[in-house]
N, C-alpha and C positions, 0 to 999 in steps of 0.2 A: 226094329220096332213092330213087337205084333200087330195084328189087323185084324179085326171081326168084323161079319155081316152086320149090314145096317137093319136090324129086324129081318124081314123076308124079303130084301130087296136086295140085288144083285152087288151093289157096290160094299166093298170091304174097307174102313175107316181103323187111322191106327187108333191104339186105344189110348193116346195121351194125346189131346187135342192143342191147338193153338187159339189160343183165345184174345181176338184184336186189342183188348184193353191192355195188353202186355207191350205193344210198342204207342199208347197212345202219349204225347207231348213228345215224341222222339224226333231224333233229327233223321233226315232219309238216311244216310250211313249206318245209322244204330237200327234203324227199320230194317234195312236191306240185310244187316247182318243177322239179327235174331230171325227174318225169315229163313234166311240161308240155312241157320243154323238149324230150324225145326224141318226143313227138307234134307240137309244130310242124317239127322237122326233117324229118317222114315217117318215122319209127321206129315199125314196127306188131310188132315182136318183142321179147318180154318172155321172160326166162328166168328162174327163180329156184330155189331147193333149201332145205329146213331145214337141211341143213349150211353154210348163211350165216350164222350166227348170229340176229338178229331180222330179217334181211331181209322174210322173209315179212308179218312183220306192219305193216313199214315201207310195204311195197309196195301191202299190199290194200287202203288207203285212199284212199293216192293213186294208184291206177290204177282206181279203183272207178267212177267216171263213163265213164272211156273203155271199160271192160271189153267192150262188144260191137261194138269196132272193132277190136282186136288181137288178135293170135296169141299165146296165154300158154303157155310150158311152164314145167313143174316135174318132179321128181326124186324119187326116194327110194332112201337109200342101203342099205335091207331089202332082204335077199335071202329070206326066208322070205313066206307068203303071209301071214300074220294080221298082222306086221308092218309089209306094204306098205300092209294096208288100213288100219293104224291111222294111220299117217304119210300117207296120202293123204287119209282122212277129216279131218285136221287142217290138213292144207293148203289145203285146198277154204274150212275154216271161216276161217284165217288170211287166205286171198287175197280173199272176200267174192267166190265165183263158186260156181257151180252144176257145173262142168265145167272140164278142162284141155285144150286142143287138142292138148298136147303132152305125154304121160307118159314118164318115161325111168327107167331102170335107172341108178342114178348111180356113175360110176367101176367101171367094171366093167375088174377089171386083173389077174386069175389065173383059173385052173382051177376055183379051188375056188369063187368068186363065178358063174361060168359055172355049175357041176354044182347047186348052191343055189337058182340064180335059175329054172333050167328046167327043174328036175326036180320030183318029185311036193308038191305044198305049197308049193313054191317061189315068189316075188313075181311071173313073169308069170301064175299063176291070177288072181291079182288084179288085174292089168290087164286079162287078159280078160274078167272080169266086171264091171270097172268099165267096157270098152269099150261092152259088150251093155246096159247099163243108161245109157249116153249122159253117164257121167261123165268119160269121157274118148274123144277122137275120135282120135287117133295114138298109137302107141307105137312106142317107140324107147328109145336107149341113149347112155350117155357112155364111155369107154372111154379108155385111158392105153397098151394093148398092143395093136399090131398082130395078132398072132395068134389072142388072143380078139378081137377086134374083127373080123376077116375070120372067124372060124368063126359068131359070130352071126348075121352076114349072110347065111353061105352055106347055115346048117342053118335058121336062123327067118327068119319074115316081116317084119321091121320095117320098119315106116315111114323111118326115119331114124336117123342115126349122129353124134353131137356127139364131133370128137376132135381132138384138136391137130395142127392144119395149119401149117406154120411155116417161113420161110426158112432157117433155121441146120439145125431138123432136116432138111428136104430135101434142103438142100444137102450138107448138109456128113454125115449118118448118113443118107440116101436112108429114111427114114421118115415112113411116110405114105403113099406113092401106091397102094398097096398096099389100104389099108383105103376110097380113094376108087374103084380099080377096082373093088374088092367090091361098092360102096354103087350104083354104077352099073348093076353089072348086073342087078341086082334093082328098079332107078328109088328106091331109099333115098333120102331128102334126103340132104346133106352137109352137115354144120354145125361151123362150125370153132373152136376154142379156140386160145389161147397164138399170135395170130398177132405179136400186141406183141413176145411173149417176146425176149430177146436170149442168155440166158444161165444156167447154173445158179451159185447162189450156194454159196461156198464154206461146209463147215461152222464156226460159228465167227465167220463177216462176218455183221456187221448188215444186215437190208434196207432199202433204200433206199423202199422204197414197202411200209407194213405191210399192205396186201391183197395184194401179190403174193411168193409164197414163191421166185421166182424173180428175176434183173433183168431188169426190162422195157426198151422201147425209149424214152428219154422226148426224144429229139433230133428237133424235128417232122418233117427232112429225110430221117432213114434210117425214122422210124414212117409214114411216106409210103410208102415205098419197100418197106417190110417189111409193112403193110395190102393195098399194091395187089399185092403177089405174092401173097400167099394168095387174095383176092378176084379175082385173075385164073387161078385154078384153077376145076377145075368144080365149085363148091361154090354153094349158095343164101346161105351170109350166115357172118357173123364176130361173136364175142362180145368184145367189149374189154376191156380187164383191169377191175379191180374200183375202180380209184383213178379217181375223179371227174375229176379233173382230165385222165388220160391216157383216159378213155373221151370228154371234150366233144373232144380232139383227135383221137380215132378219128372221131367224127359229123364233123368237120369234112372230115377227107381224105375219108370215104365218099359227102358232098357231089358234092365235086367227083372223084370216081372215075376214072381212063384206066386202060387194061390196062398190066402192066408190060410194058417194051420190052425185048429182048435184051440190047441195052446195060445196060441197067439192074441186067436179073440180073448179070451179068460183075462190076457193082459190089457185088450183092449176095454173090455167092459168096466174093469176094475178103476182104470183112467178116466173114463167115460162119466163116472157119479161125481169126479172131481171138477165138470165141467155144466155149463148151462146152455143144453140144446138150441139151436136156433128156429125149433119146429115149437114155439111158443107166440103168445100174444097175437098181434097181426097176423100170422099164420093159420090160425086155427080158426076156420070158417065152418060153421054150421052145414053137414048136410039138408038138401033140401027132401 
């Protein structure tokens, strides 16, 4: 698996990651099988969060023997100092580690999130203290709002941003490039979500994949174009969907990665018009 630099840091991350939600609600043998498969395929970037059900409890034992050889990222949805401290301690215990390589503010999507997390007694105070103590190496955030993400990158010294970088969003809604540019400007790592997302699912319609609130790309040919489009942007890595089958498909695509071509982008642009970008409604936050 190809590896790329994590922003301006010396760490090298596999271009396809292992999202902890992949092993949510799995048995211990199945969790071990999937983690071993990731390691065998050259994946060293693992990402998880308390919000993914029991994924932390499942990932901790399966990853323990490989911990020194991987880049482990975790998140907190708490915006206050005390809440973040409590969640960090619990995640460290569940994942059987004494530190995270990357700790992130989870799902920053509003100005309230921004003000609470970065203000007095906000979650970032816990992050800085944890970094000083060696419990956290790098500090980042995930976001679904362009203005909030850009403001965080421009006003604070984050090591990375985890953001939806997706072919339909890029080509139909011009959603994502400004975050990439802001991150590049200060050397922050760019990590991608939703590379294999296809379209929003209308309200009242059943999900085709239980772990995906959107309609993912399940056709291997289109999936290859979609993931290669994202990996052809100036980013470090992409986290595939949480469905185990879709993740395994993404691993195969990542093993044979080649940059997207102009002719293939023409195909994707035509296909994008058939879908509803995820970047709509609650993702659209006005800039300050």
